[in-house]
N, C-alpha and C positions, 0 to 999 in steps of 0.2 A: 295293730302292727307294733313292732318293736322299735324303740328309739336307739339310734346308734350315733356315735360322734361324727361330726362332719368330716373329720380327717380320714375316715374309712371309706368315703365315697369315691368310687373309681371314676376316672375321666369319662364324660358322656352320660353319667347317671344323674338323675334329678331326684330331689328330696324336698320335703316341706319342713321348715324350721318349727320345732315344737317348743323348745325352751332353752334358756341360757343358764349355764352354771356360773358360780363365782359371784363376786361382788366388786364394787369399786370402779375405778376408771376404765379398766379393760372391758368390763361388761357394758358400760355406757358407750365405749368406742365401737364395740360390735353392733350395738343397736343403731348408732349413728351411721354405720356403714350399710345398714339395711337388713341385718340379720335379726328380723323381728318375727316373733311367732306367727305362723300362718303364711309366711313368705316362701315362694318356691326358689330354690337355689340349685345350680348345676355345677358339678365339678368339670372344669374345662380342660386343664392340663396341669401336669406336675413338672417341676424343674428337673433337670437331668439327675440331680442327686436326691430327688424325691421331696425336697422341702425348700421353699414353700409350694403351696398349691394354689392355682388360680381358680376362682369361683365366679360364676355369673349370678349376680343378685340384683334384682330390680333394674336390669339393663346395663349395669356397670360391671366391669371386670375387676375383681378384688383378689389380691394375693394375701394368704394367711399362712403363718407358720403352723406346723402341726400342733404344737402345744396350745396355740390360741384356738385352732379349729376344734380341738378336743372339748372346748367349753360350750360348743354349739351342738345341741342334740337335735337330730333330724329323724324323720320317718321317710324311708325310701319310697318313691313313687313307682308305679308300674312302668315298664320300659317303653310303652307306646305314647309317652308324653311328647309334645312338639318340642323342637329345638328352640332354645331361648333366643333373646335378641342380642346376645354378645357375640363378638367375633370368634 
């Protein structure tokens, strides 16, 4: 399957983290937040103006700006995946 930036994931869609782009503190911060390769992430909701976006990752609700979500490359999962543990 094709890798896409996490920022392109529509609300309700799940994907698996494949890799992180960039270097330095931001990359380590994304890893600390749970965006680790192999982890399932779900786009939960967008703010009214479209940025930031809330994602469910490892049971936590995390909001990321689009420019930061662009650094997380994911592979979209089929639509029949179970809903995650986030609100």
